[in-house]
C-alpha angles and dihedrals in degrees: 000000000000115000115192131188098220104194098066127241116035096004085097088071092057088044089059090063091057090044090055090051090054091046090053087057091054102266117124115217145206112210127213149137145188129307091240125111130186126248095257087060106031123041086208100045124189136053120350123205124228087252089061096051114098125199099017135114113242120240099196119303101313109037139051137197105234128209130190092281099048114126150130127292087261091057099256112147118229118236087241089059090058090048090050088055091048095049098036091230138087121274131205125253117195120205110221097178088103091060122227093332094052095043090050090052091050093049093046092052093046096051090045097049094040093046095236120163098185133049120202117189112199127198122187112218103010105260086131085077094054123128093207104253099078111127094227099045109124112147112034101134104079092044092048094050092048094050090047088051091050090053090049092057095043090110090064104034132016111250128209128185122214129188114198125188104013108225094002094123092057094238111097113026119242089251091054091050093049091051088055091047089053091052091051089049091053088051092053094246100111109097102180147290138256136191128222114259119223090252093054091045089054091050093050089050090052091048091055089067086069100030116049109223136148103185097051090046089059088057088057091049090052091050089054093056103260116152135186134047125330127182126218137169092055092313094305096110128056122210123195106222117209143109092292089067091063093061131096120207118204126206141180103235092193090059092045114102113239092248090063092056100030099155094052090051090047091062099038094113096043113129094183134029088247090057088052091050091049092050091056093042089055086062092050093256119141117211141193091270 
């Protein structure tokens, strides 16, 4: 099973929680994410091509196996490198610069070479379920492209979509995420939910010493019983701490009607990340690029 944090950066930490759930059910996993770091980490934020990744082992033209020393030409470590150090095993980095088509090629090669028969795409916070008009929405592009890519490879590997920590990235509110979950449930695409155990919360906390992340850390705080408001992104984003933030919701994206994942379907034909950005811009949706 390949478990990918699909929002770039620290989403790979939240993805580890879902991977541990699957492992507890008897399914071994390979963990990974997207070659895309945020501006507080990378002076050149955004998608990185395979050609820009140093210290990794190529998996075809659009993915890399990352070790603890994998980084950018400027020496910035990818979040997946920190996770490789934490786990003591290589992780996967997907190159999304080629848009949905490129990301799908990277995923297909990775699952083929790593002998994975299940793909789990994990978003921390829930902005992957956005419609586009939410006041707090700030970074929908990477998530949308990765879900579109997962749908594109559904003929080769079964995809699942998981949202962990509703509202914990400070974009969609928890109430907005739950409304989207309810719509997916009515469509027959919601498969279930799971809460972080104390042991997994402790592991995620330990992983954040190697992988800088704010959103995934809020999931840990929720799992430990904190309640009330927390502020991230330099105080610009409010997170509602509470038990809800320690839950992961799992969906079947193939069964989800297009109107429940509108941003992913908007970028389905994108053959570059710029085409994906333009597709969302045409709908009046600003992105992280």
